[in-house]
C-alpha positions in Angstrom: -48.6 -11.7 -1.8 -45.0 -10.5 -2.0 -43.1 -8.2 1.4 -43.1 -4.7 1.4 -39.7 -3.2 2.2 -41.8 -2.4 5.9 -42.2 -6.4 6.2 -38.4 -6.4 5.1 -37.5 -3.8 8.3 -39.4 -5.5 10.7 -38.2 -8.6 10.0 -34.5 -7.9 9.5 -35.1 -6.3 12.7 -36.3 -9.5 14.5 -33.7 -11.4 12.7 -30.6 -8.7 14.4 -32.7 -9.1 17.7 -32.5 -12.7 17.8 -28.4 -12.6 17.2 -28.5 -10.6 19.8 -29.9 -13.5 22.1 -27.9 -16.0 20.3 -25.3 -13.9 21.5 -26.4 -14.6 25.6 -27.3 -18.3 24.7 -23.4 -18.3 23.6 -24.9 -20.2 20.1 -21.8 -17.7 18.2 -22.5 -20.5 15.3 -26.1 -19.0 14.6 -25.2 -15.3 15.4 -23.1 -15.3 12.6 -26.0 -16.7 10.4 -28.6 -14.6 11.8 -26.2 -11.4 11.9 -26.0 -12.4 7.8 -29.8 -12.8 7.5 -30.8 -9.8 9.3 -28.8 -8.2 6.7 -30.1 -10.0 3.3 -33.5 -8.9 4.9 -32.7 -5.3 4.9 -31.0 -5.7 1.6 -34.4 -7.5 -0.1 -36.3 -3.8 1.6 -33.8 -1.7 -0.5 -34.2 -3.9 -3.2 -37.5 -3.7 -3.8 -37.8 0.0 -2.9 -35.3 0.6 -5.2 -35.5 -1.1 -8.2 -39.6 -1.7 -7.3 -39.6 -5.5 -8.1 -39.5 -8.4 -5.5 -36.1 -9.4 -4.9 -35.0 -12.2 -6.0 -34.3 -15.6 -3.7 -30.4 -15.3 -3.2 -28.5 -15.2 -0.3 -25.5 -13.3 -1.5 -25.4 -10.0 -0.3 -22.7 -8.3 -2.3 -25.1 -8.8 -5.0 -28.0 -7.7 -3.9 -25.9 -4.1 -3.0 -24.2 -4.4 -6.4 -27.9 -4.7 -7.7 -29.1 -1.8 -5.8 -26.2 0.0 -6.8 -25.1 1.1 -2.3 -21.7 2.1 -1.5 -21.4 1.3 1.7 -18.3 2.9 3.1 -15.1 0.7 3.0 -15.2 -0.8 6.8 -19.5 -1.7 6.6 -18.7 -3.5 3.1 -15.7 -5.5 4.8 -18.2 -6.6 7.6 -21.0 -7.6 4.6 -17.9 -8.8 3.0 -16.7 -11.2 5.8 -20.4 -12.0 6.5 -21.0 -13.5 2.7 -18.4 -15.2 3.3 -19.8 -16.8 6.6 -23.1 -17.4 4.8 -23.1 -21.2 3.5 -20.6 -22.5 6.4 -22.6 -21.0 8.7 -25.8 -22.9 7.5 -24.6 -25.9 6.7 -21.5 -26.6 8.5 -19.2 -29.3 8.2 -17.4 -29.7 10.8 -19.7 -28.0 14.2 -16.7 -28.0 16.2 -14.5 -26.1 14.1 -17.3 -23.6 13.1 -17.4 -23.0 16.8 -13.6 -23.0 16.5 -13.7 -20.0 13.8 -16.5 -18.0 15.8 -15.1 -17.9 19.1 -17.5 -15.3 21.9 -15.1 -12.3 21.5 -14.8 -12.2 17.4 -18.8 -12.8 17.5 -19.1 -10.1 20.0 -17.0 -8.1 17.9 -19.1 -9.0 14.5 -22.6 -8.6 16.3 -21.4 -4.6 17.1 -20.2 -4.3 13.5 -23.8 -6.3 11.8 -25.2 -4.0 14.2 -23.6 -0.8 12.3 -24.3 -2.0 9.1 -28.1 -2.6 9.8 -28.1 1.2 11.2 -26.5 2.1 7.6 -28.6 0.0 5.7 -31.4 2.1 8.0 -30.8 5.3 6.9 -30.9 4.2 3.3 -34.0 2.9 3.1 -36.1 5.4 4.4 -34.3 7.6 2.5 
């Protein structure tokens, strides 16, 4: 049986909290990965809510936003764009040391804060 929108939201919330825990643990590559996963899941909840269909098994956040017809504010869209670009490299890094250089503490912390803003905006959309 397919997940309902509330289940997608619960899992998205769990994943953003996992991103926070990974930040405390200094596992910055996983912070980015979990941020992506959190936004992906809440978008899938929106997909199901707005389109009345089971969301496709894709990881492309921009595809999900466009398919659902969301108009995110520009600053939030830029965050999602960045997360989308980071999806494959953080999921399957070719070079862990390089990924760790690409996502130092400060950059990752800023991304986490921004991701939480995206999450909050999408959650409001889901509750409409």
